[in-house]
C-alpha positions in Angstrom: -129.1 -23.9 -24.3 -126.4 -26.6 -25.0 -125.0 -28.8 -22.3 -121.3 -28.3 -21.5 -119.6 -31.1 -19.6 -116.1 -30.1 -18.2 -114.1 -33.2 -17.6 -111.0 -32.4 -15.5 -109.8 -36.0 -15.6 -106.8 -36.4 -13.2 -105.8 -32.7 -13.3 -105.7 -29.7 -11.0 -104.4 -29.7 -7.4 -106.2 -28.2 -4.4 -104.5 -24.8 -4.9 -105.4 -24.8 -8.6 -109.0 -25.8 -7.7 -109.2 -22.9 -5.2 -108.1 -20.5 -7.9 -110.4 -22.0 -10.4 -113.4 -21.5 -8.2 -112.5 -17.9 -7.5 -112.4 -17.3 -11.2 -115.8 -18.8 -12.0 -117.6 -17.5 -8.9 -120.8 -15.6 -9.8 -120.4 -16.3 -13.5 -123.4 -17.4 -15.6 -122.6 -21.0 -16.2 -125.8 -22.8 -15.4 -125.4 -25.1 -18.4 -122.0 -26.4 -17.3 -121.6 -29.7 -15.5 -118.2 -30.1 -13.7 -116.5 -33.4 -13.5 -113.6 -32.9 -11.1 -111.5 -35.6 -9.5 -113.3 -37.4 -6.7 -111.3 -35.6 -4.0 -112.6 -32.2 -5.1 -116.2 -32.9 -5.9 -117.4 -31.3 -2.6 -115.7 -28.0 -3.6 -118.1 -27.7 -6.6 -121.3 -28.2 -4.5 -122.9 -25.0 -5.6 -122.6 -26.1 -9.3 -123.9 -28.9 -11.4 -121.6 -31.8 -10.7 -120.9 -35.3 -12.0 -118.5 -38.1 -11.3 -116.0 -39.3 -13.9 -116.9 -42.9 -13.2 -118.7 -45.2 -10.8 -118.1 -48.7 -9.6 -119.9 -51.5 -11.4 -121.0 -52.7 -7.9 -123.5 -50.8 -5.8 -121.5 -51.3 -2.6 -119.0 -53.8 -1.3 -115.4 -54.9 -1.2 -113.9 -53.2 -4.3 -110.7 -51.5 -3.1 -110.1 -48.2 -4.9 -113.6 -47.8 -6.3 -116.3 -45.4 -5.3 -119.9 -46.6 -5.1 -122.9 -44.7 -6.5 -124.3 -44.6 -3.0 -121.3 -42.6 -1.9 -121.6 -40.2 -4.8 -125.3 -39.6 -3.9 -124.1 -38.2 -0.6 -122.6 -35.3 -2.6 -125.7 -34.6 -4.7 -124.2 -36.0 -7.9 -126.6 -35.7 -10.8 -124.5 -37.0 -13.7 -121.9 -39.7 -14.3 -119.5 -40.3 -17.2 -119.7 -44.0 -18.3 -117.5 -45.7 -20.8 -115.0 -42.9 -21.5 -112.4 -44.2 -23.9 -109.6 -43.8 -21.3 -111.5 -46.0 -18.8 -112.1 -48.6 -21.6 -108.4 -48.6 -22.6 -106.7 -48.6 -19.2 -109.3 -50.4 -17.0 -111.1 -52.7 -19.5 -114.3 -50.9 -18.7 -116.3 -52.0 -21.7 -117.4 -55.2 -20.0 -118.9 -53.2 -17.1 -120.8 -50.5 -19.1 -124.2 -52.1 -18.9 -123.9 -52.6 -15.1 -122.8 -49.0 -14.6 -125.7 -47.7 -16.7 -128.1 -49.8 -14.8 -126.8 -48.5 -11.4 -127.0 -44.9 -12.6 -130.6 -45.2 -13.9 -131.8 -47.1 -10.8 -130.4 -44.3 -8.7 -131.8 -41.4 -10.8 -128.4 -40.3 -11.9 -128.1 -39.3 -15.6 -125.5 -41.3 -17.4 -123.4 -39.6 -20.1 -122.4 -42.7 -22.1 -119.2 -42.2 -24.1 -118.9 -43.8 -27.5 -116.4 -43.5 -30.3 -114.2 -45.2 -32.8 -110.4 -45.5 -33.2 -108.7 -44.0 -36.1 -108.2 -47.4 -37.7 -111.9 -48.2 -37.4 -112.8 -44.8 -38.8 -110.4 -45.3 -41.8 -112.0 -48.7 -42.4 -115.6 -47.3 -42.5 -116.5 -49.1 -39.3 -117.7 -46.0 -37.3 -121.4 -46.9 -37.4 -120.8 -50.5 -36.5 -118.7 -49.5 -33.6 -121.2 -47.0 -32.3 -124.1 -49.5 -32.7 -122.2 -52.1 -30.8 -121.3 -49.7 -28.0 -124.8 -48.3 -27.7 -126.3 -51.8 -27.6 -123.7 -52.9 -25.0 -124.8 -50.0 -22.8 -128.6 -50.2 -23.2 -129.9 -53.6 -24.4 -129.9 -55.1 -20.9 -131.5 -52.0 -19.3 -134.6 -51.6 -21.4 -137.0 -51.5 -18.4 -135.1 -48.4 -17.1 -134.9 -46.5 -20.3 -137.7 -44.1 -19.4 -135.0 -42.3 -17.4 -132.9 -39.6 -19.0 -129.7 -40.6 -20.9 -127.1 -38.5 -22.7 -124.7 -39.8 -25.3 -121.2 -38.3 -25.8 -119.7 -39.0 -29.2 -115.9 -38.8 -29.0 -113.8 -40.2 -31.9 -110.9 -41.6 -29.9 -108.3 -40.2 -32.3 -109.6 -36.7 -31.7 -109.1 -36.7 -27.9 -106.3 -34.3 -27.0 -104.8 -34.4 -30.5 -106.4 -31.4 -32.2 -107.7 -33.7 -34.9 -111.4 -32.8 -35.4 -113.6 -34.4 -38.0 -115.3 -32.3 -40.6 -118.5 -30.8 -39.2 -120.6 -32.5 -41.8 -119.2 -35.8 -40.7 -120.0 -35.1 -37.1 -123.5 -34.0 -38.0 -124.1 -37.2 -40.0 -122.8 -39.4 -37.1 -125.0 -37.5 -34.6 -128.0 -38.1 -36.9 -127.1 -41.8 -37.0 -126.9 -42.1 -33.2 -130.2 -40.3 -32.7 -132.0 -42.2 -35.4 -130.7 -45.6 -34.2 -131.7 -44.9 -30.6 -135.1 -43.7 -31.7 -135.8 -46.6 -33.9 -134.3 -49.3 -31.7 -135.0 -48.1 -28.1 -137.7 -45.4 -28.7 -135.3 -42.9 -27.1 -135.2 -39.2 -27.9 -131.8 -38.3 -26.5 -129.2 -35.5 -26.4 -125.8 -36.1 -28.1 -122.7 -34.2 -27.1 -119.5 -34.0 -29.1 -116.0 -34.4 -27.5 -112.5 -34.5 -28.8 -110.2 -31.5 -28.9 -113.0 -28.9 -28.5 -111.3 -25.5 -28.0 -111.4 -21.8 -28.7 -109.9 -22.3 -32.2 -112.7 -24.7 -33.4 -115.7 -23.9 -31.4 -117.0 -21.4 -33.9 -117.0 -24.1 -36.6 -118.5 -26.8 -34.3 -121.3 -24.4 -33.4 -122.5 -24.7 -37.0 -123.6 -28.3 -36.4 -127.4 -28.1 -36.3 -128.2 -31.3 -34.4 -125.6 -31.0 -31.7 -126.8 -30.7 -28.1 -123.5 -29.8 -26.4 -119.9 -30.7 -25.7 -117.7 -32.9 -23.5 -114.6 -30.8 -23.0 -111.3 -32.0 -21.5 -108.1 -30.0 -21.7 -109.9 -26.8 -22.7 -111.8 -26.8 -19.4 -108.7 -26.8 -17.1 -108.0 -23.0 -17.3 -110.9 -21.1 -15.9 -110.4 -17.9 -17.8 -110.1 -19.5 -21.2 -112.9 -21.9 -20.4 -115.3 -19.1 -19.6 -114.3 -17.5 -22.9 -115.1 -20.8 -24.6 -118.5 -21.2 -22.9 -119.4 -17.6 -23.9 -119.2 -18.7 -27.6 -121.6 -21.7 -27.1 -125.3 -21.0 -27.6 
């Protein structure tokens, strides 16, 4: 069964969260990991939950950050690391290795986000960008790589734009990621795809033979349509 990661980002109010939870209550969604805003993580305690980010420091004086120790109090099992929005707005690329290290040391599964810009894609730099981002996350954490790691491939120009690569291209990129990690770090890992995954394209994306799941943003915000979407994922 594929992994489905529902990234709410900075969306949904308390009232909307309450309605969402009523809609999904008692539904068969064991393969879904919910990534709500920090404020609402406790409301999802009966489900698989993850944090959208962690601080690069284990604890200390970082105003506005949330430490991994604090997340552990809420039984967090997963964390998104290196999402393109964090890289763009918070210069997160330089902290990726530290965050992966903290997650692995604390037995939290990092979902490491990688992906290229449209300009990089058009200039045939996809594999170079992915290699650099994978190395950036892993090469200083080799001693911890016996822990589980998940990769989320999200071409940046596909996020929230309805621009989705041809499924053969996605399949080839996933093959590259898995082969590179196997050959370089001896890792057998799962790879998710993200970037405008929705009801209109899920049937086509489900044809990708080596795909292990999805990182879903906007399409996860409406509970009814999200349940419909998850029912089409095998």
